[in-house]
C-alpha positions as CSV (number, residue, x, y, z in Angstrom):
1,M,-17.4,-24.9,-10.8
2,R,-17.6,-21.3,-12.1
3,Y,-18.3,-18.5,-9.7
4,F,-19.8,-15.3,-11.1
5,T,-21.5,-12.1,-10.1
6,A,-24.7,-11.1,-12.0
7,R,-26.5,-7.8,-12.3
8,I,-30.1,-8.2,-11.4
9,N,-32.4,-5.2,-10.9
10,G,-29.5,-2.9,-10.3
11,E,-27.8,-5.1,-7.7
12,H,-24.9,-7.5,-7.8
13,K,-25.8,-11.1,-7.0
14,P,-23.1,-13.8,-6.6
15,G,-23.7,-17.3,-7.9
16,V,-22.4,-20.5,-9.3
17,A,-22.6,-22.1,-12.8
18,M,-22.8,-25.7,-13.7
19,G,-22.9,-26.3,-17.4
20,N,-25.5,-24.0,-18.9
21,K,-27.4,-23.6,-15.7
22,A,-26.8,-21.3,-12.8
23,A,-27.8,-20.7,-9.2
24,L,-27.5,-17.6,-7.1
25,F,-26.0,-17.8,-3.7
26,S,-29.4,-17.0,-2.3
27,D,-30.9,-20.0,-4.2
28,L,-28.3,-22.2,-2.4
29,G,-28.8,-20.8,1.1
30,I,-25.5,-19.0,1.1
31,E,-25.9,-15.8,3.1
32,E,-22.9,-13.7,1.8
33,K,-24.0,-10.9,-0.6
34,S,-20.8,-10.9,-2.6
35,L,-18.3,-13.5,-3.9
36,L,-15.5,-11.6,-2.1
37,A,-17.3,-11.8,1.2
38,W,-17.8,-15.5,0.8
39,L,-14.1,-16.1,-0.2
40,Q,-13.0,-14.1,2.9
41,K,-14.7,-16.7,5.2
42,E,-12.1,-19.2,3.9
43,E,-14.5,-22.1,4.2
44,A,-14.4,-25.1,1.9
45,A,-16.9,-24.9,-1.0
46,P,-20.0,-26.9,-0.2
47,S,-21.3,-29.7,-2.4
48,F,-23.9,-28.4,-4.7
49,R,-26.9,-30.5,-5.9
50,E,-27.5,-30.4,-9.6
51,E,-31.2,-29.9,-9.1
52,S,-30.5,-26.5,-7.4
53,F,-29.3,-25.0,-10.7
54,Q,-32.6,-23.8,-12.2
55,R,-31.6,-20.5,-13.9
56,D,-30.4,-20.1,-17.5
57,L,-26.9,-18.9,-17.4
58,Q,-27.1,-17.2,-20.8
59,E,-30.0,-15.0,-19.6
60,L,-27.9,-13.5,-16.8
61,V,-26.0,-10.2,-17.3
62,L,-22.6,-10.8,-15.8
63,A,-20.5,-8.2,-13.9
64,S,-16.9,-8.8,-12.9
65,P,-16.9,-11.8,-10.5
66,I,-15.2,-9.6,-7.9
67,V,-16.5,-6.1,-8.6
68,H,-14.5,-4.3,-6.0
69,P,-11.1,-6.0,-5.5
70,P,-9.9,-5.8,-1.9
71,H,-6.5,-4.4,-2.9
72,D,-4.6,-3.3,-6.0
73,I,-4.1,-6.0,-8.7
74,L,-0.7,-7.5,-8.4
75,C,0.7,-7.5,-11.9
76,V,3.7,-9.1,-13.6
77,G,5.4,-7.3,-16.5
78,K,7.3,-8.8,-19.4
79,N,6.6,-12.5,-18.5
80,Y,6.6,-13.7,-22.1
81,M,9.7,-13.6,-24.2
82,E,8.0,-12.6,-27.5
83,H,6.4,-9.6,-25.6
84,I,9.8,-8.5,-24.4
85,K,11.1,-8.6,-27.9
86,E,8.3,-6.5,-29.4
87,L,8.8,-3.8,-26.7
88,R,12.5,-3.3,-27.2
89,G,11.8,-0.7,-29.9
90,D,9.9,1.4,-27.3
91,L,11.7,0.6,-24.1
92,G,15.3,0.0,-25.3
93,E,17.4,-3.2,-25.3
94,E,17.5,-5.1,-22.1
95,P,18.1,-8.7,-21.1
96,I,15.6,-10.9,-19.4
97,R,15.3,-9.9,-15.7
98,P,16.8,-12.4,-13.3
99,V,13.7,-11.8,-11.1
100,P,10.1,-11.0,-12.1
101,H,9.0,-7.4,-12.8
102,Y,6.1,-6.6,-10.4
103,F,3.9,-3.5,-10.3
104,G,0.5,-2.5,-8.9
105,K,-2.7,-1.6,-10.7
106,R,-5.4,0.4,-8.9
107,C,-8.8,-1.1,-9.5
108,S,-11.6,0.4,-7.3
109,E,-14.3,-1.1,-9.6
110,A,-13.6,-3.7,-12.3
111,L,-15.5,-3.9,-15.5
112,G,-17.4,-7.1,-16.4
113,P,-17.1,-9.4,-19.5
114,T,-19.5,-7.3,-21.7
115,D,-19.2,-3.8,-20.2
116,A,-18.2,-0.9,-22.4
117,I,-14.6,0.2,-22.1
118,R,-14.6,4.0,-21.7
119,G,-11.3,5.3,-23.2
120,F,-9.9,8.5,-21.8
121,F,-8.8,9.7,-25.2
122,S,-8.6,13.4,-24.3
123,L,-6.1,12.4,-21.7
124,D,-4.2,9.8,-23.7
125,A,-4.9,8.5,-27.2
126,G,-2.7,5.4,-26.6
127,L,-5.3,3.0,-25.2
128,D,-3.9,-0.5,-25.3
129,Y,-5.1,-4.0,-24.4
130,E,-3.3,-7.0,-22.7
131,V,-4.9,-10.4,-22.2
132,E,-3.7,-12.1,-19.0
133,L,-4.4,-15.1,-16.9
134,A,-5.3,-13.9,-13.4
135,A,-4.9,-16.2,-10.3
136,V,-7.3,-15.6,-7.4
137,I,-6.2,-16.2,-3.9
138,G,-8.5,-18.3,-1.7
139,K,-6.6,-18.7,1.5
140,T,-4.6,-16.3,3.7
141,G,-0.9,-17.0,3.5
142,R,2.6,-15.5,3.7
143,D,6.0,-17.0,2.9
144,I,4.4,-19.7,0.8
145,P,6.7,-22.3,-0.6
146,Q,6.4,-23.0,-4.4
147,D,5.2,-26.6,-3.8
148,K,2.3,-25.3,-1.6
149,V,1.1,-22.4,-3.8
150,W,-1.8,-24.4,-5.2
151,D,-3.2,-24.8,-1.6
152,Y,-3.6,-21.1,-1.4
153,L,-5.4,-20.6,-4.8
154,F,-9.1,-20.4,-5.3
155,G,-9.2,-20.3,-9.1
156,F,-8.5,-18.5,-12.3
157,T,-10.1,-15.8,-14.5
158,V,-9.4,-13.7,-17.6
159,L,-8.1,-10.1,-17.1
160,N,-7.7,-7.3,-19.6
161,D,-4.9,-5.0,-18.3
162,L,-5.9,-1.9,-20.2
163,S,-3.1,0.7,-20.4
164,S,-2.7,4.3,-21.4
165,R,0.7,4.0,-23.0
166,T,1.6,7.7,-23.2
167,L,1.0,8.1,-19.4
168,Q,2.7,4.8,-18.7
169,N,5.9,5.7,-20.6
170,H,5.9,9.3,-19.3
171,H,6.4,8.1,-15.7
172,V,9.1,5.9,-14.3
173,Q,6.5,3.7,-12.7
174,W,3.6,2.2,-14.7
175,Y,0.9,2.7,-12.0
176,R,-0.5,5.9,-13.4
177,G,-1.0,4.7,-17.0
178,K,-2.6,1.4,-15.9
179,S,-4.9,2.7,-13.2
180,L,-7.5,4.9,-14.8
181,D,-11.1,4.2,-13.9
182,G,-12.5,1.2,-15.8
183,Y,-9.0,0.1,-17.0
184,T,-9.4,-3.4,-15.6
185,V,-11.8,-5.9,-17.2
186,I,-12.3,-9.3,-15.3
187,G,-14.4,-12.3,-16.0
188,P,-16.6,-13.8,-17.1
189,W,-16.3,-15.8,-13.9
190,I,-13.7,-17.5,-11.7
191,V,-13.1,-21.1,-12.5
192,D,-12.3,-23.3,-9.5
193,K,-8.7,-24.5,-9.5
194,E,-9.9,-28.1,-9.4
195,A,-10.9,-27.8,-13.1
196,F,-7.2,-27.4,-14.1
197,T,-4.2,-29.7,-14.4
198,R,-0.6,-28.8,-13.5
199,P,1.5,-27.3,-15.0
200,L,-1.0,-24.9,-16.6
201,K,-1.1,-25.1,-20.4
202,L,-3.9,-22.7,-21.5
203,E,-4.1,-20.8,-24.8
204,L,-4.7,-17.1,-24.6
205,T,-6.0,-15.0,-27.5
206,T,-7.1,-11.5,-28.3
207,H,-9.1,-10.4,-31.4
208,V,-9.7,-6.7,-32.2
209,N,-12.6,-6.3,-34.6
210,G,-12.2,-9.9,-35.5
211,E,-8.5,-9.7,-36.3
212,L,-6.2,-12.0,-34.3
213,R,-3.7,-9.8,-32.3
214,Q,-2.5,-12.0,-29.5
215,K,-2.0,-15.8,-29.3
216,A,0.2,-17.7,-26.9
217,N,0.1,-20.4,-24.2
218,T,0.6,-20.0,-20.5
219,E,3.4,-22.6,-20.6
220,Q,5.4,-19.9,-22.4
221,M,5.6,-17.7,-19.3
222,I,9.1,-17.0,-18.2
223,F,8.3,-17.2,-14.5
224,S,5.7,-19.9,-13.5
225,L,2.6,-19.3,-11.5
226,E,4.2,-21.1,-8.6
227,E,7.3,-18.9,-8.7
228,L,5.3,-15.7,-8.9
229,V,2.9,-16.4,-6.1
230,S,5.6,-17.8,-3.8
231,E,7.9,-14.8,-4.3
232,L,5.1,-12.3,-3.9
233,S,4.1,-13.9,-0.6
234,Q,7.6,-13.6,0.9
235,G,7.0,-11.0,3.7
236,I,3.7,-10.0,2.1
237,T,0.4,-11.5,3.3
238,L,-1.9,-12.6,0.5
239,R,-5.6,-12.7,1.3
240,P,-8.7,-14.2,-0.3
241,G,-9.8,-12.2,-3.3
242,D,-6.3,-10.9,-4.1
243,M,-5.6,-11.2,-7.8
244,I,-2.2,-11.8,-9.5
245,A,-2.1,-11.0,-13.2
246,T,0.6,-13.2,-14.7
247,G,1.6,-11.1,-17.7
248,T,0.6,-10.7,-21.3
249,P,2.1,-12.2,-24.5
250,S,3.1,-10.4,-27.7
251,G,0.7,-8.7,-30.0
252,V,-0.2,-5.6,-27.9
253,G,-1.0,-2.4,-29.9
254,M,2.2,-0.8,-28.7
255,G,4.2,-3.6,-30.3
256,F,3.2,-2.7,-33.9
257,S,5.0,-0.2,-36.1
258,P,3.2,2.1,-36.2
259,P,1.3,1.3,-33.0
260,R,-2.3,0.0,-33.3
261,F,-4.0,1.4,-30.3
262,L,-7.7,1.0,-29.6
263,Q,-10.2,3.4,-31.0
264,K,-13.8,4.3,-30.3
265,G,-16.1,1.6,-31.7
266,D,-13.5,-1.2,-31.6
267,C,-14.6,-4.6,-30.3
268,V,-12.0,-6.4,-28.1
269,R,-12.5,-10.1,-27.6
270,M,-10.2,-12.0,-25.3
271,E,-10.4,-15.7,-24.5
272,I,-8.4,-18.1,-22.3
273,E,-8.9,-21.8,-22.8
274,N,-11.1,-23.6,-20.3
275,I,-12.0,-20.3,-18.6
276,G,-14.1,-18.0,-20.9
277,V,-14.4,-14.9,-23.0
278,L,-14.3,-11.1,-22.4
279,Q,-15.9,-9.1,-25.3
280,N,-16.0,-5.3,-24.8
281,L,-16.8,-2.3,-27.0
282,V,-14.6,0.8,-26.7
283,T,-16.5,4.1,-26.2
284,D,-15.6,7.6,-25.1
285,A,-15.1,8.3,-21.4
């Protein structure tokens, strides 16, 4: 199943997609007004009857499936070897870390799969893109063993970890450069974990104005999904709706010489196999 949030008459309406058809929660008798509120109940997903799906999915305007994440996005830096290699020119020579590199990303309101990206070019001209697989927590847990991680997941989505590189590199921590308003794009929906096999082997791509910039597979991650979720949960309670962005592969704008940052008018298209597509136009803030 694919769980989404649609914009209808100025309101956000959660729903479920089956093939090319969709049903809003209200169509299915689900009372919760947001996908997050439904997840926070921690109830097993009901069985949906095919005849309940009467809406055309393509006619819906989708927002981020979780418009207002409950906490900062939990991010993983430098989790693909080729990405580490391309950054050495900017960040200096360094070996693979013996443990993952975690950081937070503020996101009070996420952009959806077709929303305009508003670049803060007067503040920082170095607007960059990063395609990432994001895992969505579906069950409250702490101190989760690696072999139990899957029990605590709800599903997966595509996340564009937009970054202002000048701000990011100016500060010791990356929080400032990655947390400007609208610098997190999520969608087009969350795909239920039952749609995937383990270990995950999903292709990720980014095209800018039709040019392929990023292409990799999640099996190339240095630290696996199970390792990341388990370690983050040691002493930290993970709750439904929390998102863990698992890192980006090589091909980011900062990795080119000279850098190839996003400009006004650029079209950024990201896709993760078996999940979906984000396609966003860059505008001025």
